[in-house]
C-alpha positions in Angstrom: 36.4 -13.5 -26.6 38.3 -14.5 -23.5 37.3 -13.6 -19.9 40.7 -11.8 -19.6 39.9 -9.6 -22.6 36.5 -8.8 -21.3 37.8 -7.8 -17.8 40.5 -5.6 -19.5 37.7 -3.9 -21.5 35.7 -3.3 -18.3 38.7 -1.9 -16.5 39.3 0.5 -19.4 35.7 1.8 -19.2 35.6 2.4 -15.4 35.3 6.1 -14.6 37.9 7.3 -12.2 37.8 10.8 -10.9 41.6 11.2 -11.1 41.4 10.5 -14.9 41.2 13.8 -16.8 38.2 14.4 -19.0 38.7 14.9 -22.7 37.9 18.3 -24.1 34.7 17.0 -25.7 33.5 15.4 -22.4 34.4 18.6 -20.5 32.4 20.7 -22.9 29.4 18.3 -22.7 29.5 18.4 -18.9 29.9 22.2 -18.7 28.0 23.3 -21.7 25.2 24.9 -19.7 27.6 27.2 -17.8 26.3 28.5 -14.5 22.9 26.9 -15.2 24.5 23.5 -15.0 26.1 24.5 -11.7 22.7 25.4 -10.3 21.2 22.2 -11.6 24.0 20.2 -10.0 23.2 21.8 -6.6 19.5 21.0 -7.0 20.2 17.4 -7.8 22.7 17.2 -5.0 20.0 18.4 -2.6 17.6 15.8 -4.0 20.1 13.0 -3.4 20.6 14.3 0.2 16.8 14.3 0.6 16.7 10.7 -0.4 19.0 10.0 2.5 21.2 8.0 0.2 23.9 6.1 2.1 26.8 4.9 0.0 24.7 5.4 -3.2 21.8 3.3 -1.8 18.6 5.3 -1.4 16.9 2.2 0.1 19.3 2.0 3.0 17.4 2.0 6.4 17.0 5.5 7.8 16.0 6.6 11.3 12.4 7.8 11.8 11.7 11.3 13.0 10.7 9.9 16.4 10.3 6.5 18.1 7.8 4.5 15.9 4.9 2.3 17.0 5.0 0.3 13.8 7.9 -0.9 11.6 5.8 -2.0 8.7 2.4 -1.9 7.1 0.1 -4.5 5.6 -2.7 -2.9 3.7 -5.7 -5.1 3.0 -7.7 -3.3 0.3 -11.3 -4.3 -0.5 -11.7 -2.9 -4.0 -15.3 -1.7 -4.8 -16.3 -0.2 -1.5 -17.7 -2.5 1.3 -20.7 -1.2 3.1 -19.9 0.2 6.6 -23.4 0.0 7.9 -23.4 -3.8 7.0 -20.0 -4.6 8.5 -18.6 -2.4 11.3 -21.1 0.5 11.9 -24.5 -0.7 13.2 -27.4 1.7 12.9 -30.6 1.2 15.0 -32.5 3.9 13.1 -32.1 1.9 9.9 -34.0 -0.9 11.5 -36.6 1.4 12.9 -37.1 3.5 9.8 -36.6 0.8 7.2 -38.5 1.7 4.0 -38.9 5.4 4.9 -37.4 8.1 2.8 -34.0 9.7 3.5 -34.7 12.4 6.1 -32.5 15.0 4.4 -31.4 16.0 0.9 -29.1 13.5 -0.7 -25.5 14.8 -1.4 -23.7 14.4 -4.7 -24.1 10.8 -5.7 -22.5 8.5 -8.2 -25.8 7.3 -9.6 -28.0 10.3 -10.4 -31.2 8.4 -10.6 -33.7 8.7 -7.7 -32.6 7.0 -4.5 -34.7 4.4 -2.9 -35.8 4.4 0.8 -33.7 3.7 3.8 -32.7 0.1 3.9 -31.7 -1.8 7.1 -28.8 -4.2 7.1 -29.7 -7.8 6.3 -27.0 -9.0 8.8 -27.1 -9.0 12.6 -24.4 -7.3 14.6 -22.9 -9.1 17.6 -20.3 -8.1 20.2 -16.9 -9.5 19.8 -14.2 -10.3 22.3 -13.9 -8.8 25.8 -14.4 -5.3 24.4 -17.8 -6.1 23.0 -16.9 -4.3 19.7 -19.9 -4.9 17.4 -19.1 -6.7 14.1 -21.7 -8.0 11.7 -22.3 -11.7 10.9 -20.5 -11.0 7.6 -17.2 -11.3 9.5 -17.6 -14.0 12.2 -13.8 -14.8 12.2 -12.7 -11.2 12.2 -15.1 -10.7 15.1 -13.1 -13.2 17.1 -10.2 -10.7 16.8 -12.3 -7.7 17.8 -10.0 -6.9 20.8 -7.2 -6.1 18.3 -9.3 -3.9 16.0 -9.4 -0.1 16.0 -12.5 0.6 13.9 -12.6 4.1 12.4 -16.3 4.9 11.7 -15.8 8.4 10.5 -13.7 8.3 7.3 -14.3 11.0 4.7 -13.1 11.4 1.1 -14.1 13.3 -1.9 -14.3 10.8 -4.7 -17.8 9.5 -5.6 -16.4 7.3 -8.4 -14.0 4.5 -8.0 -11.1 6.0 -9.9 -10.9 9.2 -7.9 -11.6 7.4 -4.6 -8.8 4.8 -5.2 -6.3 7.5 -6.1 -7.1 9.5 -3.1 -7.0 6.5 -0.8 -3.5 5.5 -2.0 -1.9 8.8 -3.1 -3.8 11.6 -1.2 -5.2 13.2 -4.3 -7.9 12.3 -6.8 -7.0 14.7 -9.5 -3.2 14.5 -10.0 -0.5 11.9 -10.3 1.2 11.7 -6.9 3.4 9.2 -5.1 1.6 6.4 -3.4 1.5 5.8 0.4 3.9 2.9 0.2 6.4 4.9 -1.8 6.3 7.7 0.7 6.9 5.2 3.5 10.1 3.7 2.0 11.3 7.1 0.9 11.2 8.2 4.5 12.4 5.0 6.1 14.2 2.9 3.5 13.9 -0.8 3.9 15.4 -3.3 6.3 16.1 -6.1 3.8 18.3 -5.1 0.9 17.5 -8.4 -0.9 13.8 -7.7 -1.3 11.8 -4.7 -2.5 10.8 -2.3 0.3 7.2 -2.0 -1.2 5.3 -4.9 -2.7 1.8 -4.9 -4.1 0.3 -8.5 -4.3 -2.2 -9.0 -7.1 -3.1 -5.3 -7.4 -6.0 -4.1 -9.6 -5.1 -2.8 -13.0 -8.4 -0.7 -13.0 -9.3 2.6 -11.4 -5.8 4.1 -11.5 -3.9 0.9 -11.9 -0.1 1.3 -11.3 -0.6 4.8 -10.0 -1.9 3.3 -6.8 1.5 1.7 -6.1 3.7 4.0 -8.2 6.2 6.6 -7.1 5.2 9.4 -9.5 7.8 12.1 -9.2 9.7 10.4 -6.4 12.7 8.4 -7.9 11.7 5.1 -9.4 13.6 3.3 -6.6 10.6 3.9 -4.3 7.8 2.5 -6.6 6.0 -0.7 -5.6 6.9 -4.1 -7.1 3.7 -5.8 -8.3 3.3 -9.5 -7.8 0.9 -10.6 -10.5 -2.3 -8.7 -10.9 -6.0 -9.1 -10.0 -6.8 -10.8 -13.3 -4.7 -13.8 -12.5 -5.7 -16.8 -10.4 -3.3 -17.7 -7.6 -2.4 -21.0 -9.3 -1.1 -18.9 -12.2 1.4 -17.0 -10.2 2.2 -18.8 -7.0 5.0 -20.9 -8.5 6.6 -17.9 -10.2 5.4 -14.7 -8.6 8.1 -12.6 -10.2 8.7 -13.5 -13.9 12.3 -14.1 -14.9 13.4 -13.8 -11.3 16.0 -16.6 -11.7 18.5 -16.7 -14.5 18.7 -20.3 -15.7 21.3 -19.5 -18.3 24.1 -18.0 -16.3 25.6 -18.8 -12.9 25.6 -16.1 -10.2 29.3 -15.4 -10.9 28.6 -14.9 -14.6 25.7 -12.7 -13.8 27.7 -10.6 -11.4 30.4 -10.2 -14.1 27.8 -9.1 -16.7 26.1 -6.7 -14.3 29.5 -5.1 -13.3 30.1 -4.5 -17.0 26.7 -2.7 -17.4 27.0 -0.8 -14.1 30.4 0.5 -14.9 29.0 2.1 -18.1 26.0 3.4 -16.1 28.3 5.0 -13.5 30.4 6.7 -16.1 27.1 8.1 -17.6 25.9 9.1 -14.1 29.1 11.1 -13.5 28.5 13.1 -16.6 24.8 13.6 -15.6 25.8 15.0 -12.2 24.1 12.5 -9.9 20.8 12.2 -11.7 18.3 10.6 -9.2 16.4 8.8 -11.9 19.5 7.2 -13.3 20.6 6.3 -9.8 17.2 4.6 -9.4 17.8 2.5 -12.5 21.2 1.5 -11.3 19.8 0.4 -7.9 17.0 -1.5 -9.6 19.6 -3.6 -11.5 21.4 -4.3 -8.2 18.2 -5.2 -6.4 17.1 -7.5 -9.1 20.4 -9.4 -8.8 20.2 -9.6 -5.0 16.6 -10.8 -5.0 17.7 -14.1 -6.6 19.3 -15.0 -3.2 16.2 -14.4 -1.0 13.0 -13.8 -3.0 12.4 -17.4 -4.2 12.4 -18.7 -0.6 10.2 -15.8 0.6 7.6 -16.7 -2.0 7.5 -20.4 -1.1 4.2 -20.4 0.8 3.9 -24.1 0.3 6.7 -24.6 2.8 4.4 -23.5 5.6 2.9 -26.2 7.9 -0.5 -27.6 7.0 -1.9 -26.1 10.2 -0.7 -22.6 9.1 -2.0 -22.9 5.6 -5.4 -24.1 6.9 -5.4 -21.1 9.3 -5.4 -18.8 6.3 -8.0 -21.0 4.4 -5.6 -22.3 1.7 -7.4 -25.7 2.0 -10.7 -24.1 0.7 -11.2 -22.9 -2.9 -13.3 -20.1 -1.6 -10.6 -18.6 0.6 -7.5 -19.9 -1.2 -6.8 -16.8 -3.3 -6.9 -14.1 -0.6 -5.5 -16.6 2.0 -2.4 -17.0 -0.2 -2.1 -13.2 -0.4 -2.3 -12.8 3.4 0.1 -15.6 4.1 2.6 -14.2 1.6 2.2 -10.8 3.2 3.1 -12.3 6.6 6.2 -14.0 5.1 7.3 -10.8 3.5 6.7 -8.8 6.6 8.8 -11.0 8.8 11.6 -10.7 6.2 11.7 -6.9 6.5 9.5 -5.7 3.7 8.3 -2.3 4.8 5.0 -1.9 3.0 2.7 -4.6 1.6 -0.6 -4.2 -0.2 -3.1 -7.1 -0.7 -6.1 -6.5 -2.9 -9.5 -8.2 -3.0 -10.5 -7.0 -6.4 -13.0 -5.9 -7.9 -15.9 -7.4 -6.0 -17.4 -5.1 -3.4 -19.4 -2.8 -5.8 -23.0 -4.0 -5.0 -25.3 -1.5 -6.6 -27.7 -4.4 -6.7 -27.8 -7.8 -5.0 -26.1 -6.5 -1.8 -26.9 -9.6 0.2 -25.6 -12.1 -2.3 -22.5 -10.1 -3.3 -21.3 -9.0 0.2 -22.0 -12.5 1.5 -19.7 -14.1 -1.1 -17.1 -11.4 -0.8 -16.9 -11.8 3.0 -16.6 -15.5 2.8 -13.5 -15.1 0.6 -11.7 -12.8 2.9 -13.0 -13.3 6.5 -11.0 -16.4 7.4 -7.7 -15.2 5.7 -7.8 -11.9 7.5 -8.5 -13.4 10.9 -5.7 -16.0 10.2 -3.3 -13.1 9.4 -4.1 -11.3 12.6 -3.8 -14.4 14.7 -0.6 -15.5 13.0 1.1 -12.2 13.4 0.1 -12.0 17.0 1.3 -15.5 17.8 4.7 -14.6 16.2 5.0 -11.3 18.1 4.7 -9.4 14.9 1.4 -7.7 15.3 2.7 -5.3 17.9 4.9 -3.5 15.4 2.9 -4.3 12.2 0.2 -1.9 11.3 -2.6 -3.9 9.5 -5.1 -1.7 7.6 -8.4 -2.9 6.2 -10.2 -0.4 3.9 -12.1 0.1 0.7 -12.2 3.3 -1.3 -15.5 4.4 0.3 -18.6 3.0 1.9 -22.1 2.7 0.7 -25.4 4.6 1.2 -28.0 3.8 3.8 -30.7 4.1 1.1 -31.3 1.4 -1.4 -30.4 1.4 -5.1 -31.9 -0.9 -7.7 -34.2 -2.4 -5.0 -31.6 -4.4 -3.1 -28.2 -2.6 -3.5 -26.4 0.5 -2.3 -24.7 3.4 -4.1 -21.2 4.8 -3.3 -20.8 6.9 -0.1 -17.5 8.8 0.6 -19.1 11.0 3.2 -18.9 8.7 6.2 -17.6 5.2 6.1 -15.5 2.7 8.1 -12.1 1.2 8.0 -10.1 -0.5 10.7 -6.5 -0.8 11.8 -4.9 -3.4 14.1 -1.5 -3.7 15.8 1.2 -1.2 15.1 0.4 0.9 18.1 -3.3 1.5 17.8 -5.9 0.9 20.5 -7.6 -2.5 20.2 -11.3 -3.2 20.9 -11.9 0.5 20.2 -14.3 2.5 17.9 -13.2 5.9 16.8 -15.6 8.6 15.4 -19.2 8.2 14.4 -21.6 8.8 11.5 -25.1 10.2 11.8 -28.1 8.1 12.8 -28.4 6.5 9.4 -24.7 6.2 8.6 -24.5 8.7 5.7 -22.2 11.5 7.0 -19.3 11.5 9.5 -20.3 13.7 12.4 -17.9 13.0 15.2 -14.0 12.9 15.0 -14.1 13.1 11.2 -11.0 11.4 9.7 -10.4 12.8 6.2 -8.1 10.7 4.1 -5.3 13.2 4.7 -5.8 12.6 8.5 -5.7 8.9 7.9 -2.3 9.2 6.0 -1.0 11.5 8.7 -1.9 9.0 11.4 -0.4 6.0 9.5 2.9 7.9 9.0 2.9 9.0 12.6 2.6 5.3 13.7 5.7 4.6 11.5 7.6 7.4 13.3 7.3 9.9 10.5 6.1 13.5 10.9 3.9 14.0 7.8 4.7 17.7 7.5 8.4 17.0 7.4 8.3 14.1 5.0 8.5 16.2 1.9 10.1 16.1 -1.6 10.8 19.1 -3.7 9.4 18.8 -7.2 8.7 21.5 -9.8 9.5 24.3 -7.4 7.3 23.0 -4.5 7.7 20.8 -1.5 5.2 18.0 -1.8 4.0 15.6 0.8 1.5 12.7 1.1 -0.9 14.9 3.0 -0.7 17.8 0.6 -1.4 20.9 2.8 -3.7 19.2 5.4 -3.7 16.2 7.7 -4.1 15.9 11.5 -2.9 12.9 13.4 -5.8 11.1 15.2 -4.0 10.8 18.5 -7.0 9.3 20.3 -6.4 6.0 18.5 -2.7 5.7 19.4 -2.2 3.3 22.3 
């Protein structure tokens, strides 16, 4: 079969509007009568909502207003780190260590009797010029205290990991909804057309799995691209983060010819389907996969960094190598225009027993890489418009469990943000005297999402998608921007 013959076949299959449809094709397209006209109008509205530019829903789109941040790096600590042992010191826990909880315990994950109040086994010390207190678990992050905006008043509803993870990433713990990263690139598109707009590095397959970086009812174009998963060691994926990225059998010209053949068939099918957004997403995925061959391999070459940079992230130490690789890759992707990047330290922070040993080891694995990321972004001028978020799915209780552990606590816990237009060296909100409930400037997860979108220049109440007869948004029917943290 000659190339000339193949090209002639392709040309014969290309759909041209001026070419009349056959009676059979016309009946197939118009078989639903006025119902099909209504559906066509609805789908047309959906494509307009996608902001598609020249059939590219990932094309960059202007924000609703001037943004503080252009991109997000989300550092997720899967399992739930203890706020009162990291970023929320409590003097009363020291004073009343061993005494019973002074109020009735709310709904808990573990229904067995709670132990007494338990002080933190770590000292808190002031960091930077701001004097923001950070525990000895994070000495390297404490050096970056002047860049941190610690939110001490986070509130969610999920007392179990599955519900809490889904709410953290999608805004709901009970339904399948688009993830935070999907909403971001739905609203803004992506600046680099040769890389995915949303990448999840080594995400966890547990507690919601792909739903935590999925697009749900948003077109598949906006779902996250996973790089490996939490069950793999970095040595197993660093040389080939995306399997089958490079086609070793055909040249780029041959691949382009083959893809054109497939896409022409797809476009003919799309014309009959009246601009189906899901089919358009598949067509765009084929194109992105082809374009990624030009830029993605180089973006993933972390080993090309200088020894000093790799050591800054802890790649020279087996303890910090894994999360260090994630953080350094996140920086490389951020500077290449990827809009939303998730890094996951999974699944290690769930210390129902042996809090001291577990949290000590976990912090050793991430402290230096996180500090390295903040320092590296800052030195390159990227931190000012990169919103870095550090969070777990909830915190942990001020009372002991199993003698030397802590149970889940979604009622008042800490996260922090840095860069991207937030105030540095600043603590927002407060929990009660023992660190169980948020009592000042409560930030519900809906408020957190509204604030993150605000920093990206998106009005959370306007960022909607019509599905099943309703306008959905990341913040559901709630959400208030925490303007006190905006610089």
